[in-house]
N, C-alpha and C positions, 0 to 999 in steps of 0.2 A: 504684364503677364508673367506666369511663373515657368522657369525652365525645367528640364528634366531632372537636374540635380536637387533641385528645391521641393520638387514634389515628391522624390524619394525620400528625402529627409523627412517632410511633413507626413508622409505615411508612416515611415518606421516609428516616428514619435506618437502616432495614433496607435498604431498597435502596440508600442510598450505601454503607453496609459491604459489601453483596453487589458491587455495580459496581465498587469499588477492586481488587477481584482480576482483575476483567476489562479494565481500563482499559488497561494495556501491549498487550495484543493486540488492542484495538481501535483503538489509534492506529498500531500497526505496519501493520494492515490497511489503515488509510485512508491512510498514506505510501505503501504498495504502489500501491494504487488510484491515487494521484494520480501517482506516476511512469509507471505504465501509462498513463494517459490522456495525459500530456505527451507521451510517447513516440509514441503512436499520433497525435496531432495533429499532431507534426513529420514523420512520415511521410506522412500524407495531404497535407501543404504540400508536402512534397517530390516528391509523386508529381502533383500538379497543375501542377508547374512553378512554383510561387510561391517555392520556397526555392531556396537555391544549388545549382547543377548541379556535380555533383563525380562523379568516376568511382569505380567500386565499389572498396573498400578490399579489397587482397591482402594476406594474410599468407602469407610463403614459409617452409616449414618443409622439415625433410628426414626421411627415414624412416630409422630404425635398426633393427638387428636384435636381436630380444629373446633373452637366454641363458635357456632354459627347464632 
């Protein structure tokens, strides 16, 4: 029969094997969250007047007729 130490090691190995499948998704989610937090922080700083004042960015485009 297995002792407590062997069962603990076996459980850790099983958790590590299962976690490897989800690791890329977890890191991708963490990266997205960090980017969102960074952009929100920058937006709050600009809103408070601490950041550089710049005029709104305008992108000019043209409309075209679609052939249907």
